[in-house]
C-alpha positions as CSV (number, residue, x, y, z in Angstrom):
1,M,21.4,-30.1,63.9
2,L,23.9,-32.8,65.0
3,G,23.6,-35.1,68.0
4,T,21.7,-38.3,69.0
5,I,18.4,-39.0,70.6
6,T,17.3,-42.3,72.3
7,V,14.0,-43.6,70.9
8,V,12.1,-46.5,72.3
9,R,10.4,-48.4,69.6
10,Q,8.0,-51.3,70.0
11,A,9.1,-54.3,68.0
12,R,6.2,-55.9,66.2
13,N,7.2,-59.2,64.9
14,R,6.7,-62.8,66.0
15,S,10.2,-63.5,67.3
16,H,10.4,-60.6,69.7
17,R,8.1,-58.3,71.7
18,G,9.4,-55.6,74.0
19,S,11.2,-52.3,74.1
20,V,14.3,-51.7,72.0
21,C,16.7,-48.7,72.6
22,V,17.9,-47.2,69.3
23,L,20.3,-44.3,68.8
24,R,19.5,-42.1,65.8
25,P,21.1,-38.8,64.6
26,L,18.9,-35.8,65.2
27,E,19.1,-34.8,61.6
28,R,17.1,-38.0,60.8
29,C,14.4,-37.3,63.4
30,A,12.0,-36.0,60.6
31,S,11.6,-39.6,59.5
32,I,10.6,-40.8,63.0
33,G,7.0,-41.0,63.8
34,Q,5.4,-38.6,66.3
35,R,4.3,-41.6,68.4
36,D,7.9,-42.7,68.9
37,L,8.9,-39.2,69.9
38,R,6.2,-39.1,72.5
39,V,7.4,-42.5,73.9
40,A,10.9,-41.2,74.1
41,R,9.8,-38.1,76.0
42,R,7.9,-40.2,78.5
43,V,10.9,-42.4,79.1
44,S,13.1,-39.3,79.6
45,R,10.7,-37.9,82.1
46,R,10.8,-41.2,84.1
47,M,14.6,-41.1,84.5
48,V,15.7,-40.4,88.1
49,D,18.4,-38.0,89.2
50,I,21.7,-39.7,90.1
51,T,22.5,-39.3,93.8
52,R,25.7,-40.6,95.5
53,K,25.6,-39.9,99.2
54,F,29.1,-39.1,100.6
55,G,30.6,-39.3,97.1
56,T,31.1,-43.2,97.1
57,L,33.3,-43.0,100.2
58,M,33.4,-46.4,102.0
59,G,34.8,-45.8,105.5
60,L,38.2,-46.6,106.8
61,D,40.1,-48.6,104.1
62,H,43.6,-49.0,105.7
63,I,46.1,-47.6,108.1
64,G,49.6,-46.7,106.8
65,V,52.5,-48.0,108.9
66,G,56.1,-47.0,108.2
67,V,58.5,-49.9,108.6
68,S,62.3,-50.2,108.4
69,D,62.3,-53.7,107.0
70,I,59.2,-55.1,105.3
71,G,60.8,-58.6,105.4
72,E,60.8,-58.4,109.2
73,S,57.4,-56.8,109.5
74,L,55.5,-59.3,107.3
75,P,55.7,-62.2,109.7
76,F,54.5,-60.0,112.6
77,Y,51.4,-58.9,110.7
78,A,50.9,-62.4,109.5
79,D,50.6,-63.3,113.2
80,L,47.8,-60.8,113.3
81,G,46.0,-62.5,110.4
82,F,47.1,-60.2,107.6
83,T,48.2,-62.9,105.1
84,D,46.2,-61.8,102.0
85,V,48.6,-59.7,100.0
86,A,46.6,-57.5,97.7
87,F,49.7,-56.0,96.1
88,D,53.4,-55.6,96.6
89,Y,54.7,-52.5,94.8
90,S,58.2,-51.1,94.6
91,G,59.0,-47.9,92.7
92,P,58.1,-44.2,92.6
93,L,55.0,-42.9,94.3
94,P,53.7,-39.9,92.3
95,G,51.7,-37.1,93.7
96,L,53.4,-36.9,97.1
97,Q,55.5,-33.8,96.7
98,T,53.3,-31.6,98.9
99,V,52.7,-34.4,101.4
100,T,56.3,-35.4,101.9
101,G,58.2,-32.2,101.2
102,H,60.4,-34.1,98.8
103,G,60.4,-33.8,95.0
104,E,60.3,-37.6,94.6
105,T,59.5,-40.6,96.8
106,E,60.4,-44.2,96.1
107,A,59.1,-46.9,98.4
108,R,58.0,-50.5,98.7
109,V,54.3,-50.7,99.6
110,V,52.7,-53.9,100.6
111,Y,48.9,-53.8,101.1
112,L,47.7,-56.5,103.4
113,R,44.2,-57.7,104.0
114,T,43.1,-60.0,106.7
115,A,42.4,-63.7,106.0
116,N,39.4,-63.6,108.4
117,P,37.4,-60.4,107.7
118,T,34.2,-59.8,109.7
119,V,31.8,-56.9,110.2
120,L,34.0,-55.9,113.2
121,G,37.3,-56.1,111.3
122,R,36.9,-54.8,107.7
123,A,39.9,-52.6,107.1
124,S,43.5,-53.3,106.0
125,I,47.2,-52.5,106.6
126,K,49.5,-50.6,104.2
127,L,53.2,-51.2,105.0
128,V,55.5,-48.5,103.6
129,Q,59.3,-48.8,103.5
130,L,61.1,-45.8,101.9
131,L,63.7,-46.8,99.4
132,D,65.3,-43.5,98.4
133,R,66.0,-42.2,101.9
134,T,66.0,-43.3,105.5
135,S,62.6,-43.5,107.1
136,P,62.1,-40.8,109.6
137,A,61.9,-41.9,113.2
138,K,58.7,-42.1,115.2
139,P,57.9,-38.7,116.9
140,E,60.0,-38.6,120.0
141,G,58.0,-39.0,123.2
142,Q,54.7,-40.1,121.5
143,A,52.5,-41.9,124.1
144,W,48.9,-42.1,122.8
145,G,46.3,-39.6,121.7
146,E,48.5,-36.6,121.0
147,P,47.8,-35.0,117.6
148,G,48.9,-37.6,115.1
149,I,48.0,-41.3,114.3
150,C,48.5,-43.3,117.4
151,E,47.5,-46.9,116.8
152,V,46.2,-49.8,114.7
153,C,43.3,-51.6,116.3
154,V,42.6,-55.2,115.3
155,H,39.4,-57.1,116.4
156,V,40.0,-60.5,118.0
157,N,37.5,-62.9,119.4
158,G,39.3,-64.1,122.5
159,Q,41.8,-61.2,122.6
160,A,43.1,-62.0,126.1
161,A,44.2,-65.5,125.2
162,F,45.4,-64.3,121.8
163,Y,47.6,-61.6,123.5
164,R,49.1,-64.2,125.9
165,D,49.9,-66.5,122.9
166,L,51.6,-63.6,121.0
167,V,53.7,-62.7,124.0
168,A,54.6,-66.4,124.6
169,R,55.9,-66.5,121.0
170,G,58.2,-63.6,121.5
171,R,56.0,-60.6,120.5
172,T,56.3,-57.5,122.7
173,G,53.3,-56.9,125.0
174,I,52.9,-53.3,126.2
175,M,49.5,-53.5,128.0
176,E,48.0,-56.5,129.8
177,P,44.3,-57.4,128.9
178,N,41.7,-55.4,130.7
179,E,37.9,-54.9,130.3
180,A,35.3,-52.1,130.6
181,D,31.7,-51.2,129.7
182,L,31.7,-48.1,127.6
183,P,28.9,-45.4,127.7
184,P,26.3,-44.7,126.5
185,Y,25.2,-48.2,125.6
186,E,27.4,-50.0,128.1
187,T,29.1,-51.9,125.3
188,H,31.5,-54.4,126.8
189,C,35.0,-54.1,125.5
190,G,38.2,-56.1,126.3
191,L,41.6,-54.8,125.1
192,S,45.3,-55.3,125.2
193,Y,48.3,-53.9,123.3
194,V,51.4,-55.3,121.6
195,E,53.9,-53.4,119.4
196,D,55.3,-54.2,116.0
197,P,59.1,-54.5,115.2
198,D,59.3,-50.7,114.7
199,G,57.3,-49.8,117.8
200,A,53.9,-49.1,116.3
201,K,51.2,-49.7,118.9
202,I,48.7,-52.4,118.0
203,E,45.5,-52.6,120.0
204,L,43.8,-56.0,120.2
205,I,40.2,-55.3,120.9
206,E,37.1,-57.5,121.5
207,W,33.7,-56.0,121.3
208,S,32.1,-59.0,123.1
209,T,28.6,-57.4,123.2
210,L,28.7,-56.9,119.5
211,E,30.4,-60.1,118.3
212,A,27.6,-62.2,119.9
213,G,25.6,-61.4,116.7
214,W,28.3,-62.5,114.4
215,P,29.8,-65.8,115.8
216,H,33.4,-66.4,114.9
217,P,36.0,-68.9,116.0
218,A,37.9,-67.8,119.1
219,G,41.6,-66.9,118.7
220,L,41.4,-65.7,115.1
221,P,42.2,-62.0,114.5
222,Q,39.6,-60.4,112.2
223,G,41.1,-57.3,110.5
224,V,41.4,-53.7,111.4
225,N,38.5,-52.4,113.5
226,H,39.5,-48.7,113.7
227,V,42.3,-46.2,113.7
228,A,42.9,-43.9,116.7
229,F,44.3,-40.4,116.2
230,G,44.7,-37.3,118.3
231,V,42.9,-34.0,117.6
232,T,42.7,-30.6,119.1
233,D,38.9,-30.1,118.8
234,I,37.0,-33.4,118.8
235,D,33.6,-31.8,118.1
236,R,35.0,-30.2,114.9
237,T,36.5,-33.5,113.9
238,K,33.3,-35.3,114.5
239,A,31.4,-32.9,112.2
240,F,34.0,-33.1,109.5
241,Y,34.1,-36.9,109.3
242,Q,30.3,-37.2,109.5
243,S,30.3,-35.3,106.2
244,L,32.5,-38.1,104.8
245,G,30.1,-40.9,105.9
246,F,31.1,-41.7,109.5
247,T,27.6,-41.0,110.8
248,G,27.3,-43.6,113.5
249,Q,28.8,-43.5,117.0
250,L,29.4,-46.5,119.2
251,F,30.7,-44.8,122.4
252,E,32.0,-41.6,123.9
253,S,34.0,-41.4,127.1
254,S,36.0,-38.9,129.1
255,G,38.6,-39.3,131.9
256,Y,41.8,-41.0,132.7
257,F,42.9,-44.4,131.4
258,E,45.4,-45.6,134.0
259,P,46.8,-48.6,132.0
260,M,48.2,-46.0,129.5
261,H,49.9,-43.8,132.1
262,P,53.3,-45.5,131.9
263,W,53.5,-44.6,128.2
264,F,53.7,-40.9,129.1
265,G,57.0,-41.3,131.0
266,T,57.8,-38.1,132.9
267,R,54.8,-36.2,131.5
268,T,51.6,-35.9,133.5
269,P,49.0,-38.1,131.8
270,P,46.2,-36.0,130.4
271,S,42.4,-36.5,130.7
272,M,41.2,-38.0,127.4
273,R,37.9,-37.5,125.6
274,M,37.4,-40.1,122.8
275,M,34.6,-41.5,120.7
276,L,34.2,-44.2,118.0
277,L,32.7,-42.9,114.7
278,T,31.3,-45.7,112.5
279,T,30.1,-46.3,109.0
280,P,28.2,-49.3,107.6
281,F,30.9,-49.9,104.9
282,G,34.4,-50.0,106.3
283,G,36.5,-49.6,109.5
284,A,35.8,-46.9,112.1
285,L,37.6,-43.8,113.4
286,E,38.5,-43.1,117.0
287,P,39.5,-39.4,117.5
288,V,41.0,-38.5,120.9
289,Q,41.4,-35.1,122.5
290,H,43.7,-34.4,125.5
291,T,43.1,-32.0,128.3
292,P,45.4,-30.2,128.8
293,A,46.7,-30.3,125.2
294,S,49.6,-32.5,124.4
295,P,52.6,-31.9,122.0
296,D,52.2,-32.4,118.3
297,M,53.1,-35.9,117.3
298,R,52.1,-36.0,113.6
299,G,55.7,-36.4,112.3
300,E,56.8,-36.7,108.7
301,W,54.9,-38.7,106.1
302,G,56.3,-42.3,106.1
303,H,57.8,-42.1,109.5
304,L,58.2,-45.4,111.4
305,G,55.0,-46.5,113.1
306,T,51.5,-45.3,112.2
307,F,51.6,-42.2,110.1
308,E,48.3,-42.0,108.0
309,F,45.0,-43.6,107.3
310,G,43.1,-44.1,104.1
311,I,39.4,-43.8,103.3
312,G,38.2,-46.1,100.6
313,A,36.1,-45.0,97.6
314,R,34.2,-47.0,94.9
315,S,35.2,-44.1,92.5
316,L,38.1,-41.9,93.3
317,D,36.9,-39.2,90.8
318,I,33.4,-39.0,92.4
319,A,35.0,-39.0,95.9
320,I,37.2,-36.1,95.0
321,D,34.2,-34.2,93.6
322,H,32.5,-34.7,97.0
323,L,35.6,-33.5,98.9
324,V,35.8,-30.4,96.7
325,S,32.1,-29.7,97.3
326,L,32.9,-29.6,101.0
327,G,35.7,-27.1,100.5
328,V,38.4,-29.7,101.1
329,K,41.6,-29.1,99.0
330,L,43.7,-31.9,97.7
331,L,47.4,-32.0,98.4
332,G,48.9,-32.4,94.9
333,E,47.4,-34.3,92.0
334,P,45.6,-37.6,92.1
335,A,47.8,-40.5,91.2
336,A,47.3,-43.9,89.5
337,L,49.6,-47.0,89.5
338,D,49.3,-50.0,87.3
339,L,49.9,-53.0,89.5
340,G,49.9,-55.6,86.7
341,G,47.5,-58.4,86.2
342,G,44.6,-56.0,85.8
343,G,45.1,-54.4,89.2
344,T,45.2,-50.7,89.8
345,W,45.7,-48.4,92.7
346,R,44.5,-44.8,92.6
347,Y,44.9,-42.3,95.4
348,A,44.8,-38.7,96.4
349,Y,45.6,-36.8,99.6
350,F,44.0,-34.2,101.7
351,Q,44.4,-32.8,105.2
352,D,41.7,-32.9,107.9
353,P,40.9,-30.0,110.3
354,D,44.0,-31.0,112.4
355,E,46.2,-31.2,109.2
356,L,46.5,-35.0,109.5
357,F,47.4,-36.6,106.2
358,V,44.4,-38.6,104.9
359,C,44.5,-40.7,101.8
360,V,41.4,-41.3,99.7
361,T,42.0,-44.5,97.8
362,E,40.5,-46.8,95.2
363,V,42.2,-50.2,95.2
364,R,41.3,-52.6,92.5
365,A,43.4,-55.6,93.4
C-alpha cells in the first residue's frame, strides 16, 4: 500500500531531546515499532478541526470609484489622505465579462490606502479609469440612498474645520457641517460632504463619541469608514451581510434628513431607514432604504462616481468556498494579476440580494 504516515519518534541522544516529525512510506511501516504507531495515533487524535468563520472575509476593503482622469483625481484623494499607492495597474481586467457586459475591459486601476489609518478609518479607495471605451456617466438624477452605491465616507478628527479648509482650497462643498446623536446608543456624529472631480459624493464623518478612545491629531483624515448604498429590503440586506461577517451594528435611524433634500431636485425627498453594519476587521456598510421606493441608480460597472465596493479576504479561495456554501453564485471566473515586485491582486465578483456588484478581493501589495 502506497502513501505516507506521520510518526512521532522520541530522540534518545545527548545532543537533542524532544519530538521529531518523520514521514515514512506506509509500505515500510512493518519496520516501525508498535510504540511509535501508538504515539502517532495519539497525536492524530489530538489534532483539532480547522474552522474559518466567515471564510476569511475581512470586512470592507475598498470602494470602487470611476474617474475620467486619474491624473486629476489623484491630487483630490491625496487631499483626503490617500497618498499610499498600493498599486498602479494598466491593462486588461480578466473575469469581468458578466459584470460589464463587454467581452474585454482595459483600465487603469490605482489602489490607494490612507497615510493615517485608524480603527475608524481602515478601508481604501480603488480608482478606475476605463481605457478601451468612454466611462459611462453617473446615473442621471442620483441623489443619495437610491439602489446603487451612493458615497465614500472618510473619518476625520475635526471634520468641520477640515471641510472648511478643503472648500477654501477650491474643493466643492455640497453639505455644510452638521451634528446629531444617533440611536440607540446616542453616538455623537458630525458630518459634511464634498464631491470629487467627477461628482462622487464624499462624506467627511467624525464619530466623536468613539474617537475619544483612540486619540488622533485633529485635521488628519483617517481612511474610509464605510460605504453607503441603497437597497430595497434592508432587513434582507442586514441578514445577508451578517453571514459575511458584518455582525455588529452601531446605529439605526429612520426619518427625513433635511440637509440632503436639495440633492433630490424636483423629486419629493423620501423617508430613509439606514443602519451601520460593522466588523472588527475592516470598514463598515451603511445600507439605506427609501420609502416610497426610489428609482434604480446602480448604473453600469465602471461608471463615473461610486459604482462598487470590495470585501477583503485573507484567502480568496476560502472566501469563495464560503460564498458558495451560502448559495452565492460568482459572476464569471476568479482572476489574478501579477503586479510585479512580488505583489498580486486576486478578485472575484458576486451580486448581493439587490444585484449590486460586490468584489471579494485579496490584495498582496
